[in-house]
C-alpha positions as CSV (number, residue, x, y, z in Angstrom):
1,X,115.0,123.7,112.9
2,X,114.5,127.4,112.5
3,X,110.9,128.8,112.2
4,X,109.9,131.9,110.2
5,X,106.4,133.5,110.0
6,X,105.2,135.2,106.8
7,X,102.0,136.9,105.7
8,X,101.8,135.2,102.3
9,X,105.1,134.8,100.3
10,X,108.7,133.6,100.9
11,X,109.8,136.8,99.3
12,X,109.0,138.7,102.5
13,X,112.1,137.1,104.0
14,X,115.7,138.1,103.2
15,X,118.0,135.5,101.6
16,X,120.3,135.7,104.6
17,X,117.5,134.4,106.9
18,X,117.8,131.0,105.3
19,X,121.4,130.6,106.2
20,X,122.3,128.7,103.0
21,X,126.1,129.4,103.2
22,X,126.7,127.5,106.4
23,X,125.3,124.1,105.4
24,X,125.4,121.5,102.6
25,X,121.8,120.3,102.8
26,X,119.0,122.8,103.4
27,X,115.3,122.0,103.6
28,X,112.8,124.8,102.8
29,X,109.7,123.5,104.5
30,X,106.9,125.9,103.4
31,X,103.2,125.6,102.8
32,X,101.9,125.3,99.2
33,X,101.3,128.6,97.4
34,X,104.0,130.6,99.3
35,X,106.3,131.0,96.3
36,X,108.8,128.2,96.5
37,X,109.2,128.1,92.7
38,X,109.8,131.8,92.6
39,X,112.4,131.5,95.4
40,X,114.2,128.7,93.5
41,X,114.7,130.7,90.3
42,X,115.5,133.9,92.2
43,X,118.3,132.0,93.9
44,X,119.4,130.1,90.7
45,X,119.8,133.2,88.6
46,X,123.0,134.2,90.5
47,X,124.4,130.6,90.8
48,X,125.6,127.7,88.8
49,X,122.5,125.7,89.4
50,X,120.4,122.7,88.5
51,X,116.7,122.9,89.2
52,X,115.0,119.5,89.2
53,X,111.2,118.9,89.2
54,X,109.5,115.5,89.5
55,X,107.1,116.0,86.5
56,X,107.5,117.0,82.8
57,X,104.5,119.3,83.1
58,X,106.4,121.4,85.7
59,X,109.4,121.8,83.4
60,X,107.2,122.7,80.4
61,X,105.5,125.3,82.6
62,X,108.7,127.1,83.3
63,X,110.1,126.9,79.8
64,X,108.5,130.2,78.7
65,X,109.0,132.0,81.9
66,X,112.7,131.6,82.5
67,X,115.8,132.8,80.6
68,X,119.4,131.4,80.9
69,X,118.3,127.8,81.3
70,X,118.6,124.6,79.4
71,X,115.3,122.7,79.7
72,X,115.8,118.9,79.8
73,X,112.9,116.5,79.6
74,X,111.8,113.6,77.4
75,X,114.3,113.5,74.4
76,X,115.9,116.9,75.0
77,X,119.7,116.5,75.5
78,X,122.2,118.6,77.4
79,X,124.5,121.1,75.5
80,X,127.8,120.6,77.3
81,X,129.2,123.8,75.7
82,X,126.4,126.0,77.0
83,X,127.0,128.2,80.1
84,X,123.2,128.2,80.9
85,X,121.8,126.7,84.1
86,X,119.8,123.5,83.9
87,X,116.1,122.9,84.6
88,X,115.1,119.3,84.3
89,X,113.0,116.4,85.4
90,X,114.1,113.9,88.0
91,X,114.7,111.4,85.2
92,X,117.1,113.8,83.4
93,X,118.9,114.6,86.6
94,X,119.6,110.8,86.9
95,X,121.0,110.8,83.4
96,X,123.4,113.7,84.4
97,X,124.5,111.7,87.4
98,X,125.4,108.7,85.1
99,X,127.2,110.8,82.5
100,X,130.8,112.1,82.8
101,X,129.5,115.5,83.9
102,X,131.1,117.4,86.8
103,X,128.2,118.2,89.2
104,X,130.4,119.4,92.0
105,X,130.2,122.9,90.6
106,X,126.4,123.0,90.7
107,X,124.0,123.9,93.5
108,X,121.1,121.4,93.2
109,X,117.6,122.8,93.8
110,X,115.3,119.7,94.3
111,X,111.6,120.7,94.2
112,X,108.9,118.4,95.8
113,X,111.7,116.5,97.7
114,X,109.1,114.4,99.5
115,X,109.2,112.3,96.4
116,X,112.5,110.9,97.7
117,X,110.3,108.5,99.7
118,X,106.7,108.9,98.3
119,X,107.8,107.9,94.7
120,X,110.6,105.4,95.7
121,X,108.5,102.4,94.8
122,X,107.4,103.0,91.2
123,X,110.3,105.2,90.3
124,X,112.9,103.3,92.4
125,X,115.8,103.5,89.9
126,X,115.6,107.3,89.5
127,X,114.9,108.1,93.1
128,X,117.6,105.9,94.5
129,X,120.2,107.5,92.2
130,X,119.1,111.1,93.2
131,X,119.0,110.2,96.9
132,X,122.4,108.5,96.8
133,X,123.9,111.5,94.9
134,X,122.8,113.8,97.7
135,X,124.1,111.4,100.4
136,X,127.5,111.1,98.6
137,X,127.7,115.0,98.3
138,X,128.5,115.1,94.5
139,X,127.0,118.7,94.3
140,X,128.4,121.9,95.6
141,X,125.3,122.3,97.8
142,X,121.7,120.9,97.9
143,X,118.6,122.9,98.7
144,X,115.4,120.8,99.1
145,X,111.8,122.2,98.8
146,X,108.6,120.7,100.0
147,X,105.4,121.5,102.0
148,X,104.9,117.9,103.1
149,X,108.5,116.4,103.6
150,X,108.7,114.3,106.8
151,X,112.3,113.9,107.9
152,X,111.5,110.7,109.9
153,X,111.4,108.5,106.8
154,X,115.0,109.2,105.6
155,X,116.6,110.3,108.8
156,X,119.1,107.4,108.7
157,X,120.1,108.2,105.1
158,X,120.0,111.9,104.2
159,X,121.1,114.4,106.9
160,X,119.2,117.7,106.8
161,X,121.8,120.2,108.1
162,X,119.6,123.2,107.9
163,X,115.8,122.9,108.4
164,X,114.0,126.2,107.6
165,X,110.3,125.9,108.5
166,X,107.8,128.5,107.2
167,X,104.5,129.3,108.8
168,X,101.7,131.5,107.6
169,X,100.5,134.0,110.2
170,X,96.9,133.7,109.1
171,X,96.2,130.6,107.1
172,X,92.7,129.9,105.8
173,X,90.7,127.0,107.2
174,X,89.7,124.5,104.5
175,X,86.7,122.1,104.9
176,X,87.1,118.4,104.1
177,X,84.2,116.0,104.0
178,X,84.8,112.3,104.1
179,X,82.0,110.7,102.2
180,X,81.1,107.1,103.1
181,X,79.2,105.2,100.4
182,X,76.6,103.1,102.2
183,X,76.2,100.9,99.2
184,X,79.8,101.0,98.1
185,X,79.8,97.3,97.5
186,X,77.2,97.7,94.8
187,X,78.3,100.8,92.9
188,X,81.6,101.9,91.3
189,X,83.2,105.2,92.1
190,X,82.3,106.4,88.6
191,X,78.6,105.5,89.5
192,X,78.9,107.6,92.6
193,X,80.4,110.7,90.9
194,X,77.9,110.6,88.0
195,X,75.0,110.3,90.6
196,X,76.5,113.2,92.6
197,X,76.6,115.5,89.4
198,X,73.1,114.5,88.4
199,X,71.7,115.4,91.8
200,X,73.6,118.6,92.4
201,X,73.9,119.9,88.7
202,X,77.0,122.1,89.3
203,X,77.1,123.4,85.6
204,X,78.1,127.0,86.5
205,X,81.0,125.9,88.7
206,X,84.4,124.3,88.1
207,X,85.2,121.1,89.8
208,X,88.5,119.1,90.1
209,X,88.6,115.3,90.4
210,X,91.7,113.4,91.4
211,X,92.3,109.7,90.8
212,X,95.6,108.0,89.8
213,X,94.1,105.7,87.2
214,X,94.1,106.7,83.5
215,X,91.5,104.3,82.2
216,X,88.9,105.0,85.0
217,X,89.5,108.8,84.5
218,X,88.9,108.6,80.8
219,X,85.7,106.6,81.3
220,X,84.4,109.2,83.9
221,X,85.3,112.0,81.4
222,X,83.2,110.3,78.7
223,X,80.3,109.8,81.1
224,X,80.3,113.4,82.3
225,X,80.6,114.6,78.7
226,X,77.5,112.6,77.8
227,X,75.7,114.4,80.7
228,X,76.7,117.8,79.2
229,X,79.8,118.7,81.2
230,X,82.9,119.7,79.2
231,X,85.8,117.9,80.7
232,X,89.6,118.1,80.5
233,X,91.4,114.8,81.3
234,X,95.1,115.3,82.1
235,X,97.6,112.5,82.5
236,X,101.1,111.6,81.2
237,X,99.7,110.1,78.0
238,X,97.9,113.4,77.1
239,X,100.6,115.9,78.3
240,X,101.2,117.2,74.8
241,X,97.7,117.7,73.6
242,X,96.9,121.2,72.7
243,X,94.2,121.7,75.3
244,X,96.5,120.4,78.1
245,X,99.5,122.5,76.9
246,X,97.2,125.6,76.8
247,X,96.0,124.8,80.4
248,X,99.6,124.4,81.7
249,X,100.7,127.6,79.9
250,X,97.9,129.7,81.3
251,X,97.5,128.0,84.7
252,X,93.8,128.4,84.1
253,X,90.9,126.3,82.9
254,X,89.1,127.7,79.9
255,X,85.6,129.2,80.3
256,X,84.1,126.1,78.6
257,X,85.8,123.6,80.8
258,X,83.6,122.6,83.7
259,X,85.5,119.5,85.1
260,X,89.2,118.8,85.4
261,X,90.0,115.1,85.9
262,X,93.7,114.3,86.6
263,X,96.2,111.9,87.9
264,X,99.3,112.6,90.1
265,X,100.7,114.7,87.2
266,X,99.0,117.7,88.7
267,X,99.4,117.1,92.4
268,X,102.6,119.2,92.6
269,X,104.0,122.5,91.4
270,X,101.0,123.5,89.2
271,X,98.8,126.4,89.9
272,X,95.2,126.7,88.9
273,X,94.1,130.3,89.0
274,X,90.4,130.1,88.4
275,X,88.3,131.8,91.0
276,X,85.1,129.7,90.6
277,X,86.5,126.3,91.7
278,X,84.0,125.1,94.3
279,X,84.8,121.5,94.8
280,X,87.7,119.0,94.8
281,X,86.8,115.3,94.7
282,X,89.5,112.9,95.8
283,X,88.3,109.4,94.6
284,X,91.6,107.5,94.5
285,X,91.8,104.2,96.4
286,X,95.0,105.3,98.1
287,X,94.2,108.2,100.4
288,X,97.4,109.8,101.5
289,X,97.0,112.9,103.6
290,X,100.2,114.3,102.1
291,X,98.8,113.9,98.5
292,X,95.5,115.3,99.5
293,X,97.2,118.4,101.0
294,X,99.2,118.8,97.9
295,X,96.3,118.5,95.5
296,X,93.9,120.6,97.6
297,X,96.3,123.5,97.2
298,X,96.4,123.6,93.4
299,X,93.7,126.2,93.2
300,X,95.2,129.4,94.4
301,X,92.3,131.9,94.2
302,X,89.2,129.9,95.0
303,X,87.2,129.0,98.1
304,X,86.5,125.3,97.7
305,X,85.4,122.2,99.6
306,X,87.3,118.9,99.5
307,X,85.4,115.7,99.3
308,X,87.2,112.4,100.0
309,X,85.3,109.4,98.8
310,X,85.4,106.1,100.8
311,X,83.9,103.2,99.0
312,X,84.7,100.0,101.1
313,X,83.9,99.1,104.7
314,X,86.4,100.7,106.9
315,X,88.9,98.9,109.2
316,X,88.9,100.6,112.5
317,X,92.2,98.9,113.6
318,X,95.4,99.8,111.9
319,X,96.7,97.0,109.6
320,X,100.2,97.1,110.9
321,X,102.0,98.7,113.9
322,X,104.4,101.4,112.5
323,X,106.5,101.5,115.7
324,X,107.1,97.7,115.7
325,X,108.1,97.6,112.1
326,X,110.3,100.7,112.5
327,X,112.1,99.2,115.6
328,X,112.7,96.0,113.6
329,X,114.3,98.0,110.8
330,X,116.5,100.1,113.1
331,X,117.6,97.1,115.1
332,X,118.2,94.5,112.4
333,X,118.8,96.2,109.0
334,X,122.5,96.6,109.2
335,X,123.0,93.1,110.7
336,X,121.0,91.6,107.8
337,X,123.0,93.6,105.2
338,X,126.2,92.4,106.7
339,X,125.0,88.8,107.0
340,X,124.1,88.7,103.3
341,X,127.4,90.1,102.3
342,X,129.2,87.6,104.6
343,X,127.4,84.9,102.7
344,X,128.2,86.3,99.2
345,X,131.9,86.9,100.0
346,X,132.2,83.1,100.6
347,X,130.3,82.2,97.4
348,X,132.6,81.3,94.4
349,X,133.2,84.5,92.4
350,X,131.5,83.1,89.3
351,X,128.2,82.6,91.2
352,X,128.3,85.4,93.7
353,X,126.3,88.0,91.9
354,X,123.7,85.4,90.8
355,X,123.4,84.1,94.4
356,X,122.8,87.7,95.6
357,X,120.1,88.3,93.0
358,X,118.4,85.0,94.1
359,X,118.3,86.2,97.7
360,X,116.9,89.6,96.6
361,X,114.3,87.8,94.5
362,X,113.3,85.5,97.3
363,X,112.8,88.5,99.6
364,X,110.5,90.2,97.1
365,X,108.5,87.0,96.6
366,X,107.9,85.9,100.2
367,X,108.7,88.7,102.5
368,X,105.9,91.2,103.6
369,X,107.9,93.6,105.8
370,X,110.3,96.5,105.1
371,X,112.8,93.8,103.8
372,X,110.6,93.0,100.8
373,X,112.3,95.7,98.7
374,X,114.9,96.7,101.3
375,X,118.0,95.2,99.7
376,X,119.5,96.0,96.3
377,X,122.7,95.0,94.5
378,X,125.4,97.6,93.9
379,X,128.8,96.7,92.5
380,X,128.3,93.0,93.5
381,X,127.4,93.8,97.1
382,X,124.1,93.9,99.0
383,X,123.2,97.4,100.3
384,X,120.1,98.8,102.0
385,X,117.7,100.6,99.6
386,X,116.8,103.4,102.1
387,X,114.5,105.3,99.8
388,X,112.4,102.2,99.1
389,X,112.4,101.3,102.8
390,X,111.2,104.8,103.6
391,X,108.5,104.3,101.0
392,X,107.4,101.1,102.8
393,X,106.9,103.0,106.0
394,X,105.2,105.9,104.2
395,X,102.8,103.4,102.6
396,X,102.1,101.8,106.0
397,X,100.7,105.1,107.1
398,X,98.9,105.6,103.8
399,X,97.3,102.1,104.0
400,X,95.9,102.9,107.4
401,X,94.6,106.3,106.3
402,X,93.1,104.6,103.2
403,X,91.1,102.2,105.3
404,X,90.2,104.5,108.2
405,X,88.7,107.9,107.5
406,X,89.1,108.9,111.1
407,X,92.9,108.3,111.0
408,X,93.0,110.3,107.8
409,X,90.9,113.0,109.4
410,X,93.3,113.2,112.4
411,X,96.2,113.7,110.1
412,X,94.5,116.4,108.1
413,X,93.3,118.2,111.1
414,X,96.8,118.4,112.4
415,X,97.5,120.5,109.2
416,X,94.6,122.9,109.8
417,X,91.8,121.3,107.9
418,X,88.4,121.1,109.4
419,X,87.1,117.6,108.8
420,X,83.5,116.4,108.6
421,X,81.9,113.0,107.9
422,X,78.9,112.2,105.8
423,X,77.1,109.0,104.7
424,X,75.6,108.7,101.2
425,X,73.6,106.1,99.4
426,X,73.9,106.3,95.7
427,X,70.8,105.7,93.6
428,X,71.2,104.9,90.0
429,X,69.1,103.0,87.5
430,X,70.5,99.5,86.8
431,X,70.8,100.4,83.0
432,X,73.0,103.5,83.9
433,X,75.3,101.3,86.0
434,X,75.6,98.8,83.2
435,X,76.5,101.6,80.7
436,X,79.1,103.0,83.1
437,X,80.8,99.7,83.5
438,X,80.7,99.0,79.7
439,X,82.4,102.4,79.2
440,X,85.4,101.4,81.4
441,X,85.6,97.9,79.9
442,X,85.6,99.3,76.4
443,X,88.6,101.7,77.2
444,X,90.6,98.9,78.9
445,X,89.8,96.5,76.0
446,X,91.0,99.1,73.4
447,X,94.2,99.7,75.3
448,X,94.9,96.0,75.6
449,X,94.3,95.3,72.0
450,X,96.5,98.2,71.1
451,X,99.3,97.0,73.4
452,X,99.1,93.4,72.1
453,X,99.0,94.6,68.5
454,X,102.2,96.6,69.0
455,X,104.0,93.7,70.8
456,X,103.1,91.3,68.0
457,X,104.2,93.8,65.4
458,X,107.7,94.1,67.1
459,X,108.1,90.4,67.1
460,X,106.7,89.6,63.7
461,X,108.7,92.2,61.9
462,X,111.8,91.9,64.2
463,X,111.6,95.6,65.1
464,X,114.6,97.1,66.9
465,X,112.8,98.6,70.0
466,X,115.7,101.0,70.7
467,X,115.5,102.4,67.1
468,X,111.7,102.7,67.4
469,X,112.1,104.5,70.8
470,X,114.5,107.0,69.2
471,X,112.0,107.7,66.4
472,X,109.2,108.5,68.8
473,X,111.5,110.6,71.1
474,X,112.6,112.6,68.0
475,X,109.0,113.8,67.4
476,X,108.5,117.3,68.5
477,X,104.9,116.5,69.5
478,X,103.5,113.2,70.5
479,X,100.0,111.8,70.5
480,X,98.4,109.8,73.3
481,X,99.1,106.6,71.3
482,X,102.7,107.7,70.9
483,X,103.1,108.2,74.6
484,X,101.6,104.8,75.4
485,X,103.9,103.1,72.8
486,X,106.9,104.9,74.4
487,X,106.1,103.6,77.8
488,X,105.7,100.0,76.3
489,X,109.2,100.4,74.6
490,X,110.7,101.7,77.8
491,X,109.4,98.6,79.7
492,X,110.7,96.3,77.0
493,X,114.2,97.8,77.1
494,X,114.1,97.7,81.0
495,X,113.3,93.9,80.9
496,X,116.2,93.4,78.4
497,X,118.5,95.2,80.8
498,X,117.4,92.9,83.6
499,X,118.5,89.9,81.5
500,X,115.2,88.9,79.8
501,X,116.1,88.8,76.1
502,X,113.7,86.3,74.7
503,X,111.1,88.4,72.8
504,X,108.3,85.9,73.2
505,X,108.9,85.9,77.0
506,X,108.9,89.8,77.0
507,X,105.5,89.6,75.1
508,X,104.0,87.3,77.8
509,X,105.2,89.7,80.5
510,X,103.9,92.9,78.9
511,X,100.7,91.9,77.2
512,X,98.6,92.2,80.4
513,X,99.9,95.6,81.4
514,X,102.9,98.0,81.6
515,X,102.4,99.4,85.1
516,X,104.9,98.3,87.7
517,X,102.5,96.0,89.6
518,X,101.5,94.1,86.4
519,X,105.1,93.6,85.3
520,X,106.1,92.5,88.8
521,X,103.2,90.0,88.9
522,X,104.1,88.6,85.5
523,X,107.8,88.5,86.3
524,X,107.0,86.4,89.4
525,X,104.8,84.1,87.3
526,X,107.5,83.8,84.7
527,X,110.1,82.9,87.3
528,X,108.0,80.3,89.2
529,X,109.3,77.3,87.2
530,X,112.8,78.1,88.4
531,X,111.9,78.3,92.1
532,X,112.2,75.3,94.4
533,X,109.8,76.7,97.0
534,X,107.1,77.1,94.3
535,X,107.7,73.6,93.1
536,X,107.3,72.2,96.6
537,X,104.2,74.3,97.4
538,X,102.6,73.2,94.2
539,X,103.0,69.5,95.3
540,X,100.9,70.0,98.5
541,X,97.9,72.0,97.2
542,X,94.9,71.0,95.2
543,X,93.1,73.2,92.6
544,X,89.8,74.6,93.7
545,X,90.2,73.5,97.3
546,X,89.5,76.3,99.8
547,X,92.3,77.2,102.2
548,X,91.8,79.5,105.2
549,X,94.7,81.3,106.9
550,X,95.6,78.4,109.3
551,X,95.7,75.9,106.5
552,X,97.7,78.2,104.2
553,X,100.3,78.7,107.0
554,X,100.6,74.9,107.4
555,X,101.1,74.4,103.6
556,X,103.7,77.1,103.3
557,X,105.7,75.8,106.3
558,X,105.5,72.3,104.8
559,X,106.7,73.4,101.4
560,X,109.5,75.5,103.0
561,X,110.7,72.5,105.0
562,X,110.7,70.3,101.9
563,X,112.6,72.9,99.9
564,X,115.2,73.4,102.7
565,X,115.7,69.6,102.9
566,X,116.8,69.8,99.2
567,X,119.4,72.5,100.0
568,X,117.2,75.6,99.1
569,X,118.0,78.1,101.8
570,X,116.9,81.5,100.4
571,X,113.4,81.7,101.9
572,X,112.8,84.5,104.5
573,X,109.1,84.6,105.4
574,X,108.0,86.8,108.2
575,X,106.3,84.9,111.1
576,X,104.2,85.6,114.1
577,X,105.6,84.9,117.6
578,X,104.1,81.4,117.6
579,X,105.9,80.6,114.4
580,X,102.8,80.7,112.2
581,X,102.4,82.9,109.1
582,X,99.9,85.9,109.2
583,X,96.8,85.3,106.9
584,X,97.6,88.5,104.9
585,X,101.2,87.4,104.2
586,X,100.2,83.9,103.3
587,X,97.5,85.2,101.0
588,X,100.0,87.5,99.2
589,X,102.4,84.5,98.7
590,X,99.7,82.5,97.1
591,X,98.5,85.4,95.0
592,X,102.1,85.9,93.8
593,X,102.6,82.3,92.8
594,X,99.1,81.2,91.6
595,X,95.9,82.5,90.1
596,X,93.6,82.6,93.1
597,X,90.0,83.4,94.0
598,X,89.0,84.9,97.4
599,X,85.9,83.7,99.4
600,X,84.2,85.3,102.4
601,X,81.6,83.2,104.2
602,X,80.3,84.3,107.6
603,X,83.0,86.8,107.9
604,X,85.8,84.1,107.5
605,X,88.2,84.6,104.6
606,X,89.6,81.8,102.4
607,X,91.1,81.3,99.0
608,X,91.1,78.7,96.3
609,X,93.7,78.1,93.6
610,X,92.3,78.3,90.1
611,X,95.4,77.6,88.1
612,X,99.2,77.2,88.6
């Protein structure tokens, strides 16, 4: 690793200082706001280059700034005859990888490369293909850019030949306050923010709020609007609304807008140039120090305080030991991969791929370690899914930071933040809390009705979902409703590609939600009747009876033993040293298979099964 010091911008360094020509993979590890995007396009103008961003908003922002580029996002298609360079989203880069397109002549500039592990869960297909293309060296050269990339997560998969670290000679110290809600079990986060605004009345200031939940953000926006604050809610559904496009173009909130509420869409690569931004509120349940550092750096010209809201009681002990899990992965991963392939090679050819998919399915249902999503099928063989494994270890750290503000604070302090801690008791009238909850319920109900109506329309009228998708993509400008329908259509097509072709079955899977967790939960439920372990576990449980961790472990082991005696040998449940199953793992297994209710009496946790 080579370190450079700069006053403010990367342009202070000569191009030769980065030593690009000597290496295939270069990482530019530079703080936010130091001009990484400017460096990318400065380098690309004299190269045959592909510039890839994780979000559509970043590509749109560059469209009016850069010449000699094809801009590929959403429905835009590549012009094979053009000699222009390419600026695209990660998704479009994946489509280029799949197409018969010679990428060996291009230098890939991959911005925000920490997404190679941070986004590998919910964007697994896209991220795996990009990471694999870098590993297989299908480009002339690769230059990666990030302010938060940690090499430890993918060190076994992607080699960084040339690590160029940039330091600021005099970086400003930013204040972070971890706000602990004393009555967090009685109030929602929207209640807390509304109460905060009413007590502080920051009407001459501009405030940013981050939470990666569209419905809750929309509800909060409506509540603040009712209190006289003009808000701008930005998410992937609203990305083509006029006020959002104007904001992305100008990189500045209008004079009238007091509060910006956004999802992860604006965590990376977007500048906000207003000088009167005084506060950033981070209210998401998942409190990643990397994401906080990214979002806190969006305002470029303001002096602001960052408030991180903790709602639940904190867990002072870490939930899992990172080192123990990591050693298990390093020691056993290759052996597991080879063992599965040894088994598949001895399975009759007609059943081999189905057998492999069953093994992968069982791991995802019953395993609670790095192996849960650690294996994927490629060309009929089991391979390690390194990006998703890296995401597992990244999320281990994030889970601990989300449940312990002091661990989060230590991480932020290591990056130069000054961290403080503050307790707050929210005081709201009961009627106000009821109205706040009703606002969120109404938004969720509206979206559910809209989703179910679309699904019934597709089935009743035998709509070709691929044709309908093309119709929406052909529109030059899409509404919120169009974008939600497009996501629904993409999920439908994705399920068909995974072998689920019964339209009624797809309706049942998608009607309760289109996010990855909802679909996974419904897929598990849909597959239960085919699973021998589920059948055996169902035989030994009783509805509405309460089961603590010890009893759940006994039931799972009994069902597993019964299933194995019938020749079912695909279960791989992680155990403690004494052979029992950890309470969190057993609870996850029951939650995946049944509709459960949790109970806490005297500090002791138990569950009951409401329905099969």
